[in-house]
N, C-alpha and C positions, 0 to 999 in steps of 0.2 A: 604590517605592524612590526616595529623594531622589537627586539626581546629586551625590554627595558621596564618590565613591570617589577614589583616589589622584589628584592633579594635580600641577603643577610647584611649587606652593606648601607642600604637606603630603603626609604619608602617611596614610592612613585604614586603620586596623586594624579589620577588619571582625569584630566580636565574636560568634562563631560556638557560644560556649556552649549547651548543651542542643539544638542545632540538627542535624538529621539530615544524613547525607552527600549526600543528594539536593538539600537547599536550598543547601548550601555549594557544591555542584557548579554549581549556576545561577550563583552570583556568580563563581566561578572562570571559567567559560565566557565572562563578560564582559570577562576578561582581568585580572580582579583576582587578587593573589597573597600579600596580607598578612591573616593571620587570626589572632584571639587566642581563647586558652582560659584559663579560671582554675581548671581541675583537670588534674592531671597525668596521671591514668589516661586521661580523655577526650581530651587532646591527644595521647598516645601512640597511643591507638586510631584517631584520625582520621589521625594522620600516617601510619599503616601503610595506610590504605585510600584515600588521596587521592594525587594527583600530587605527585611528589618536588620540583617547583620552587616549592612553597608555602613562604613565610616565616611560620614558627609562632612567635607572641609568646605568652609566658607572662605573663597579666596579673594573676593572683589571687595571693593569699597563698601563699607557697611554704615548706613544711616543710623543715628541714634533711635529714632522713631520706629525701627524695624527690629531691634535688639529683642524685644519681648518674643517676636515670631520666630526667631531663628534658634534662640537658646535652647528649646526643647528638642530639636532635632540636629544640632551641630555636633560634631565629634570634636572639632578643632577649628577656631577662628584664626585665619592667618593675617588678617587685615586690620589689627587694632593699631589706628594710626594717629590718635589723639588722646590726651587726658579725659577730655569730656566723654569720648566713647568709652574708655576704660571705667570711669565711673559709672556709666549708664550699665554696663555689663554687670558689673560688681552687685549693684542695686537691685538689677532685675533677677540676678542670679539668687540672691538672698530671698527674694519674694517667693521663688519656687522651691526653696531649700536645695540649691544645687552649686557645684562647683564647676565653673566653666573653664575648659582649656582654651589657652589662647597663645598667639605668637604676637610679638611687638614688631610692627613693620617700621623698617627703617628705609629713609630715602636715600638709598647707597649712591644712586647717580647724582643726587644733589641737583635734579631738575626740578624747576618750580612747577611744571604740569604734573608731577607725580605726588602721590600721598606719602605720607610717613613721617617719622620723628627724624630729627637731624642727630647726629651722633651726641652732640653735647647735651641735648634734651634728654635722649634715652639714658645717657650715663648719670645725669642727675636724679632721673626718675627710679632708676632701678638700683636700689642700695638694700642693705640688709633688712630694713624695716619695710620693704615693698609688700612681703606676703602678710605681715602684720596690718598693714594698712587696707589691703584688698583681701577680706577674709574669704571671699567667694570667688577668686579667681585662682587659677592654677597656671601660673607662668611656665610654659613649656619651652619658649626659645624665642627665636628671631626669623623674620622673613625679609627679604629684599629682592628687587629687580633690578638688574644691571642696565646700563645705557644699552639702546638698540644700535648697534655699531658691529662692523666687521672687525674691528681693531680688537684682537684677543688680549692685548697689553692692558688696555683700558678696563676690559672686562674683568681681567684677572686681579688688577689692583683693587677693583671694588669688590670682588669677591673675597680676596685675602682679608681685606680691612674688616668686612662683616665676620669673617671667621675668627679673627683677633678679637674682636668685641664679644663674640659667643663665648670663647673660651674664658675670657675674663669672668665674664657673668656666670658662667657656668661653674666656676670655683666659688662664686659668691652665694649663689642660690641653688639649692640642691635639686630642685623641681625642673631646672633647665637642662633639656636634652636634645632639643630639635633645632636644627638650622636649615631653613626651608630657603634654598635659592637654587635656581636652574629651571629653564625651561626648554621647550623643543629646540630651540636655536642654540642654547649655550649650556646644556644639562652636562655635557661631558667634561668641560672646563670647571663647571661648579662642583662636580664630584671631586675632581683633582684638588679642589682648593677647599675641601673639607664638608660639603653639604651632605646631609644624610636625608634629607627630603627633596625631592624634585616635583615640579608640577608640569605635566606633559600632556598636550592636547593634540596637536596634528600629527605628532609621530605615531600615536595610538589611534586616533579617529580619521585621520586623514584632514585635509584643509577644510575649513568652515566656509559655509556659503551664507555672507551676512546681506541679508535681504531687508 
């Protein structure tokens, strides 16, 4: 395991999807408390079985019909990728008298196969009235996934553009403080480009066996 768990400059979300309780517990016992899952059912199951001081991050695509289930157990939802989902999170949070922490996901690679707002859509959505409209949402920042390529120049341009957007909105909305970008294959570049939250799976847990 590389020495990439949380430090003073960033938060590392240990991506524990498909990993058993025993392996997650090993990382927990090192003092780590931030773990990420991409499926609602798996997150809820692990949340029940593991210590309650874990911060569970929902990092996968979230269907609106599963929002009600995830809200009580999620520390931060990274993958808010549509106005419809945003509205449902706000509505369901109000029902349980809660304020939900979210990140707006941007499609920084502009690939049609990926989820997320385009920049112009997110820019129009996030203005000074955002928090007034969504009373039960705490907008913490933004998340993006770069193109899967070995060309660092392409990745850097995408990360730099997201960081610039983050800095603009940070000045506009005081709750914005989190830029989640960078995974096992590109986290070092992401940190150089201003990320303060990285999502790391294989560098912590090893390669996954998808069966």
